[in-house]
Jmol script that loads the backbone (N, CA, C; Angstrom):
load data "model"
ATOM      1  N   UNK A   1      60.413 105.546 110.355  1.00  0.00           N
ATOM      2  CA  UNK A   1      60.970 105.195 109.069  1.00  0.00           C
ATOM      3  C   UNK A   1      59.824 104.732 108.163  1.00  0.00           C
ATOM      4  N   UNK A   2      59.872 105.145 106.947  1.00  0.00           N
ATOM      5  CA  UNK A   2      58.802 104.753 106.045  1.00  0.00           C
ATOM      6  C   UNK A   2      58.929 103.292 105.667  1.00  0.00           C
ATOM      7  N   UNK A   3      57.840 102.741 105.199  1.00  0.00           N
ATOM      8  CA  UNK A   3      57.856 101.334 104.783  1.00  0.00           C
ATOM      9  C   UNK A   3      58.825 101.093 103.640  1.00  0.00           C
ATOM     10  N   UNK A   4      58.940 102.045 102.737  1.00  0.00           N
ATOM     11  CA  UNK A   4      59.843 101.887 101.588  1.00  0.00           C
ATOM     12  C   UNK A   4      61.293 101.816 102.065  1.00  0.00           C
ATOM     13  N   UNK A   5      61.674 102.737 102.930  1.00  0.00           N
ATOM     14  CA  UNK A   5      63.044 102.751 103.445  1.00  0.00           C
ATOM     15  C   UNK A   5      63.300 101.500 104.270  1.00  0.00           C
ATOM     16  N   UNK A   6      62.360 101.147 105.110  1.00  0.00           N
ATOM     17  CA  UNK A   6      62.493  99.947 105.931  1.00  0.00           C
ATOM     18  C   UNK A   6      62.666  98.705 105.060  1.00  0.00           C
ATOM     19  N   UNK A   7      61.873  98.619 104.007  1.00  0.00           N
ATOM     20  CA  UNK A   7      61.971  97.481 103.086  1.00  0.00           C
ATOM     21  C   UNK A   7      63.307  97.462 102.368  1.00  0.00           C
ATOM     22  N   UNK A   8      63.814  98.637 102.028  1.00  0.00           N
ATOM     23  CA  UNK A   8      65.094  98.719 101.330  1.00  0.00           C
ATOM     24  C   UNK A   8      66.253  98.327 102.235  1.00  0.00           C
ATOM     25  N   UNK A   9      66.152  98.614 103.520  1.00  0.00           N
ATOM     26  CA  UNK A   9      67.234  98.318 104.458  1.00  0.00           C
ATOM     27  C   UNK A   9      67.222  96.882 104.972  1.00  0.00           C
ATOM     28  N   UNK A  10      66.100  96.208 104.867  1.00  0.00           N
ATOM     29  CA  UNK A  10      65.973  94.842 105.391  1.00  0.00           C
ATOM     30  C   UNK A  10      67.043  93.896 104.831  1.00  0.00           C
ATOM     31  N   UNK A  11      67.270  93.863 103.512  1.00  0.00           N
ATOM     32  CA  UNK A  11      68.302  92.944 103.008  1.00  0.00           C
ATOM     33  C   UNK A  11      69.697  93.254 103.561  1.00  0.00           C
ATOM     34  N   UNK A  12      69.990  94.519 103.793  1.00  0.00           N
ATOM     35  CA  UNK A  12      71.287  94.880 104.365  1.00  0.00           C
ATOM     36  C   UNK A  12      71.431  94.340 105.774  1.00  0.00           C
ATOM     37  N   UNK A  13      70.382  94.476 106.563  1.00  0.00           N
ATOM     38  CA  UNK A  13      70.410  93.949 107.931  1.00  0.00           C
ATOM     39  C   UNK A  13      70.538  92.426 107.924  1.00  0.00           C
ATOM     40  N   UNK A  14      69.810  91.789 107.026  1.00  0.00           N
ATOM     41  CA  UNK A  14      69.862  90.326 106.951  1.00  0.00           C
ATOM     42  C   UNK A  14      71.257  89.852 106.559  1.00  0.00           C
ATOM     43  N   UNK A  15      71.877  90.539 105.605  1.00  0.00           N
ATOM     44  CA  UNK A  15      73.236  90.163 105.194  1.00  0.00           C
ATOM     45  C   UNK A  15      74.217  90.342 106.348  1.00  0.00           C
ATOM     46  N   UNK A  16      74.038  91.398 107.122  1.00  0.00           N
ATOM     47  CA  UNK A  16      74.916  91.636 108.266  1.00  0.00           C
ATOM     48  C   UNK A  16      74.788  90.512 109.284  1.00  0.00           C
ATOM     49  N   UNK A  17      73.562  90.082 109.550  1.00  0.00           N
ATOM     50  CA  UNK A  17      73.323  88.991 110.498  1.00  0.00           C
ATOM     51  C   UNK A  17      73.971  87.706 109.987  1.00  0.00           C
ATOM     52  N   UNK A  18      73.794  87.399 108.722  1.00  0.00           N
ATOM     53  CA  UNK A  18      74.379  86.186 108.135  1.00  0.00           C
ATOM     54  C   UNK A  18      75.897  86.240 108.226  1.00  0.00           C
ATOM     55  N   UNK A  19      76.470  87.395 107.932  1.00  0.00           N
ATOM     56  CA  UNK A  19      77.925  87.546 107.996  1.00  0.00           C
ATOM     57  C   UNK A  19      78.430  87.326 109.418  1.00  0.00           C
ATOM     58  N   UNK A  20      77.727  87.884 110.401  1.00  0.00           N
ATOM     59  CA  UNK A  20      78.119  87.699 111.798  1.00  0.00           C
ATOM     60  C   UNK A  20      77.998  86.234 112.215  1.00  0.00           C
ATOM     61  N   UNK A  21      76.934  85.568 111.788  1.00  0.00           N
ATOM     62  CA  UNK A  21      76.752  84.151 112.116  1.00  0.00           C
ATOM     63  C   UNK A  21      77.853  83.302 111.487  1.00  0.00           C
ATOM     64  N   UNK A  22      78.238  83.637 110.271  1.00  0.00           N
ATOM     65  CA  UNK A  22      79.300  82.899 109.589  1.00  0.00           C
ATOM     66  C   UNK A  22      80.627  83.044 110.339  1.00  0.00           C
ATOM     67  N   UNK A  23      80.919  84.246 110.815  1.00  0.00           N
ATOM     68  CA  UNK A  23      82.157  84.460 111.566  1.00  0.00           C
ATOM     69  C   UNK A  23      82.172  83.639 112.843  1.00  0.00           C
ATOM     70  N   UNK A  24      81.037  83.572 113.524  1.00  0.00           N
ATOM     71  CA  UNK A  24      80.942  82.762 114.744  1.00  0.00           C
ATOM     72  C   UNK A  24      81.198  81.291 114.407  1.00  0.00           C
ATOM     73  N   UNK A  25      80.576  80.809 113.349  1.00  0.00           N
ATOM     74  CA  UNK A  25      80.763  79.413 112.937  1.00  0.00           C
ATOM     75  C   UNK A  25      82.217  79.147 112.560  1.00  0.00           C
ATOM     76  N   UNK A  26      82.837  80.055 111.829  1.00  0.00           N
ATOM     77  CA  UNK A  26      84.238  79.877 111.456  1.00  0.00           C
ATOM     78  C   UNK A  26      85.127  79.788 112.696  1.00  0.00           C
ATOM     79  N   UNK A  27      84.861  80.632 113.686  1.00  0.00           N
ATOM     80  CA  UNK A  27      85.646  80.580 114.927  1.00  0.00           C
ATOM     81  C   UNK A  27      85.438  79.252 115.650  1.00  0.00           C
ATOM     82  N   UNK A  28      84.194  78.803 115.700  1.00  0.00           N
ATOM     83  CA  UNK A  28      83.906  77.543 116.385  1.00  0.00           C
ATOM     84  C   UNK A  28      84.576  76.362 115.686  1.00  0.00           C
ATOM     85  N   UNK A  29      84.553  76.346 114.364  1.00  0.00           N
ATOM     86  CA  UNK A  29      85.189  75.255 113.636  1.00  0.00           C
ATOM     87  C   UNK A  29      86.700  75.295 113.784  1.00  0.00           C
ATOM     88  N   UNK A  30      87.258  76.476 113.900  1.00  0.00           N
ATOM     89  CA  UNK A  30      88.709  76.612 114.077  1.00  0.00           C
ATOM     90  C   UNK A  30      89.152  76.138 115.457  1.00  0.00           C
ATOM     91  N   UNK A  31      88.225  75.998 116.386  1.00  0.00           N
ATOM     92  CA  UNK A  31      88.562  75.581 117.747  1.00  0.00           C
ATOM     93  C   UNK A  31      88.758  74.078 117.894  1.00  0.00           C
ATOM     94  N   UNK A  32      88.432  73.294 116.878  1.00  0.00           N
ATOM     95  CA  UNK A  32      88.678  71.861 116.975  1.00  0.00           C
ATOM     96  C   UNK A  32      90.176  71.662 117.150  1.00  0.00           C
ATOM     97  N   UNK A  33      90.560  71.077 118.265  1.00  0.00           N
ATOM     98  CA  UNK A  33      91.972  70.993 118.638  1.00  0.00           C
ATOM     99  C   UNK A  33      92.661  69.724 118.149  1.00  0.00           C
ATOM    100  N   UNK A  34      91.945  68.632 118.149  1.00  0.00           N
ATOM    101  CA  UNK A  34      92.605  67.362 117.825  1.00  0.00           C
ATOM    102  C   UNK A  34      92.109  66.820 116.491  1.00  0.00           C
ATOM    103  N   UNK A  35      92.925  65.962 115.919  1.00  0.00           N
ATOM    104  CA  UNK A  35      92.531  65.306 114.672  1.00  0.00           C
ATOM    105  C   UNK A  35      91.278  64.467 114.898  1.00  0.00           C
ATOM    106  N   UNK A  36      91.143  63.888 116.078  1.00  0.00           N
ATOM    107  CA  UNK A  36      89.954  63.086 116.388  1.00  0.00           C
ATOM    108  C   UNK A  36      88.697  63.951 116.347  1.00  0.00           C
ATOM    109  N   UNK A  37      88.786  65.180 116.860  1.00  0.00           N
ATOM    110  CA  UNK A  37      87.640  66.094 116.796  1.00  0.00           C
ATOM    111  C   UNK A  37      87.247  66.375 115.351  1.00  0.00           C
ATOM    112  N   UNK A  38      88.252  66.640 114.531  1.00  0.00           N
ATOM    113  CA  UNK A  38      88.007  66.947 113.123  1.00  0.00           C
ATOM    114  C   UNK A  38      87.391  65.742 112.418  1.00  0.00           C
ATOM    115  N   UNK A  39      87.959  64.567 112.646  1.00  0.00           N
ATOM    116  CA  UNK A  39      87.436  63.357 112.005  1.00  0.00           C
ATOM    117  C   UNK A  39      86.009  63.056 112.446  1.00  0.00           C
ATOM    118  N   UNK A  40      85.721  63.276 113.704  1.00  0.00           N
ATOM    119  CA  UNK A  40      84.370  63.058 114.205  1.00  0.00           C
ATOM    120  C   UNK A  40      83.383  63.984 113.497  1.00  0.00           C
ATOM    121  N   UNK A  41      83.749  65.238 113.355  1.00  0.00           N
ATOM    122  CA  UNK A  41      82.868  66.191 112.678  1.00  0.00           C
ATOM    123  C   UNK A  41      82.732  65.830 111.198  1.00  0.00           C
ATOM    124  N   UNK A  42      83.838  65.423 110.560  1.00  0.00           N
ATOM    125  CA  UNK A  42      83.778  65.027 109.155  1.00  0.00           C
ATOM    126  C   UNK A  42      82.868  63.813 108.964  1.00  0.00           C
ATOM    127  N   UNK A  43      82.901  62.868 109.899  1.00  0.00           N
ATOM    128  CA  UNK A  43      82.000  61.707 109.805  1.00  0.00           C
ATOM    129  C   UNK A  43      80.541  62.147 109.891  1.00  0.00           C
ATOM    130  N   UNK A  44      80.282  63.140 110.720  1.00  0.00           N
ATOM    131  CA  UNK A  44      78.926  63.689 110.806  1.00  0.00           C
ATOM    132  C   UNK A  44      78.533  64.319 109.477  1.00  0.00           C
ATOM    133  N   UNK A  45      79.448  65.086 108.895  1.00  0.00           N
ATOM    134  CA  UNK A  45      79.165  65.724 107.604  1.00  0.00           C
ATOM    135  C   UNK A  45      78.942  64.691 106.503  1.00  0.00           C
ATOM    136  N   UNK A  46      79.622  63.559 106.597  1.00  0.00           N
ATOM    137  CA  UNK A  46      79.481  62.505 105.586  1.00  0.00           C
ATOM    138  C   UNK A  46      78.063  61.959 105.489  1.00  0.00           C
ATOM    139  N   UNK A  47      77.263  62.186 106.491  1.00  0.00           N
ATOM    140  CA  UNK A  47      75.881  61.694 106.490  1.00  0.00           C
ATOM    141  C   UNK A  47      74.965  62.541 105.604  1.00  0.00           C
ATOM    142  N   UNK A  48      75.468  63.673 105.150  1.00  0.00           N
ATOM    143  CA  UNK A  48      74.652  64.615 104.383  1.00  0.00           C
ATOM    144  C   UNK A  48      75.237  64.806 102.993  1.00  0.00           C
ATOM    145  N   UNK A  49      74.418  65.225 102.036  1.00  0.00           N
ATOM    146  CA  UNK A  49      74.914  65.438 100.672  1.00  0.00           C
ATOM    147  C   UNK A  49      75.993  66.525 100.642  1.00  0.00           C
ATOM    148  N   UNK A  50      76.925  66.372  99.716  1.00  0.00           N
ATOM    149  CA  UNK A  50      78.022  67.327  99.591  1.00  0.00           C
ATOM    150  C   UNK A  50      77.526  68.762  99.403  1.00  0.00           C
ATOM    151  N   UNK A  51      76.445  68.920  98.681  1.00  0.00           N
ATOM    152  CA  UNK A  51      75.917  70.255  98.452  1.00  0.00           C
ATOM    153  C   UNK A  51      75.517  70.961  99.735  1.00  0.00           C
ATOM    154  N   UNK A  52      75.157  70.193 100.740  1.00  0.00           N
ATOM    155  CA  UNK A  52      74.751  70.772 102.022  1.00  0.00           C
ATOM    156  C   UNK A  52      75.949  71.034 102.933  1.00  0.00           C
ATOM    157  N   UNK A  53      77.045  70.318 102.719  1.00  0.00           N
ATOM    158  CA  UNK A  53      78.161  70.378 103.653  1.00  0.00           C
ATOM    159  C   UNK A  53      79.420  71.029 103.087  1.00  0.00           C
ATOM    160  N   UNK A  54      79.413  71.319 101.817  1.00  0.00           N
ATOM    161  CA  UNK A  54      80.626  71.838 101.160  1.00  0.00           C
ATOM    162  C   UNK A  54      81.194  73.060 101.888  1.00  0.00           C
ATOM    163  N   UNK A  55      80.337  74.024 102.180  1.00  0.00           N
ATOM    164  CA  UNK A  55      80.812  75.246 102.823  1.00  0.00           C
ATOM    165  C   UNK A  55      81.374  74.972 104.219  1.00  0.00           C
ATOM    166  N   UNK A  56      80.733  74.076 104.957  1.00  0.00           N
ATOM    167  CA  UNK A  56      81.249  73.713 106.284  1.00  0.00           C
ATOM    168  C   UNK A  56      82.613  73.048 106.175  1.00  0.00           C
ATOM    169  N   UNK A  57      82.777  72.183 105.188  1.00  0.00           N
ATOM    170  CA  UNK A  57      84.067  71.509 104.997  1.00  0.00           C
ATOM    171  C   UNK A  57      85.167  72.515 104.658  1.00  0.00           C
ATOM    172  N   UNK A  58      84.834  73.498 103.836  1.00  0.00           N
ATOM    173  CA  UNK A  58      85.808  74.529 103.471  1.00  0.00           C
ATOM    174  C   UNK A  58      86.203  75.331 104.703  1.00  0.00           C
ATOM    175  N   UNK A  59      85.213  75.716 105.517  1.00  0.00           N
ATOM    176  CA  UNK A  59      85.503  76.458 106.739  1.00  0.00           C
ATOM    177  C   UNK A  59      86.347  75.632 107.704  1.00  0.00           C
ATOM    178  N   UNK A  60      86.015  74.360 107.824  1.00  0.00           N
ATOM    179  CA  UNK A  60      86.759  73.477 108.714  1.00  0.00           C
ATOM    180  C   UNK A  60      88.218  73.363 108.255  1.00  0.00           C
ATOM    181  N   UNK A  61      88.421  73.145 106.968  1.00  0.00           N
ATOM    182  CA  UNK A  61      89.770  73.024 106.430  1.00  0.00           C
ATOM    183  C   UNK A  61      90.553  74.325 106.610  1.00  0.00           C
ATOM    184  N   UNK A  62      89.906  75.455 106.381  1.00  0.00           N
ATOM    185  CA  UNK A  62      90.592  76.740 106.538  1.00  0.00           C
ATOM    186  C   UNK A  62      91.010  76.956 107.987  1.00  0.00           C
ATOM    187  N   UNK A  63      90.122  76.632 108.900  1.00  0.00           N
ATOM    188  CA  UNK A  63      90.458  76.780 110.314  1.00  0.00           C
ATOM    189  C   UNK A  63      91.606  75.886 110.728  1.00  0.00           C
ATOM    190  N   UNK A  64      91.633  74.682 110.210  1.00  0.00           N
ATOM    191  CA  UNK A  64      92.719  73.768 110.539  1.00  0.00           C
ATOM    192  C   UNK A  64      94.029  74.206 109.899  1.00  0.00           C
ATOM    193  N   UNK A  65      93.948  74.758 108.687  1.00  0.00           N
ATOM    194  CA  UNK A  65      95.149  75.242 108.011  1.00  0.00           C
ATOM    195  C   UNK A  65      95.783  76.399 108.786  1.00  0.00           C
ATOM    196  N   UNK A  66      94.953  77.236 109.365  1.00  0.00           N
ATOM    197  CA  UNK A  66      95.482  78.352 110.158  1.00  0.00           C
ATOM    198  C   UNK A  66      96.181  77.871 111.407  1.00  0.00           C
ATOM    199  N   UNK A  67      95.742  76.733 111.924  1.00  0.00           N
ATOM    200  CA  UNK A  67      96.361  76.181 113.128  1.00  0.00           C
ATOM    201  C   UNK A  67      97.706  75.530 112.825  1.00  0.00           C
ATOM    202  N   UNK A  68      97.870  75.121 111.565  1.00  0.00           N
ATOM    203  CA  UNK A  68      99.136  74.518 111.168  1.00  0.00           C
ATOM    204  C   UNK A  68      99.149  73.101 111.229  1.00  0.00           C
TER     205      UNK A  68
END
end "model"
wireframe off; spacefill off
backbone 0.3
color backbone group
C-alpha cells in the first residue's frame, strides 16, 4: 500500500478502534448491578472535573436506564 493511501486510511482505522473501545466501556458500565456500585463509581468521578467525566456519566446513566 502506498504511503498516501495508508495515511488516508489511518483516521478510519483509528475511529474504528475508538468506536470499539467505547462499546466495551458502555457494556462494562451497564454491568453495574447495584445502586452501591453506581454510587461508588460516581464518587470516583466526582474527584475529576466535569469536562473529563461528562461522557462517562452519560454512559453510566444510559446503562442504568436500560436496566430499569
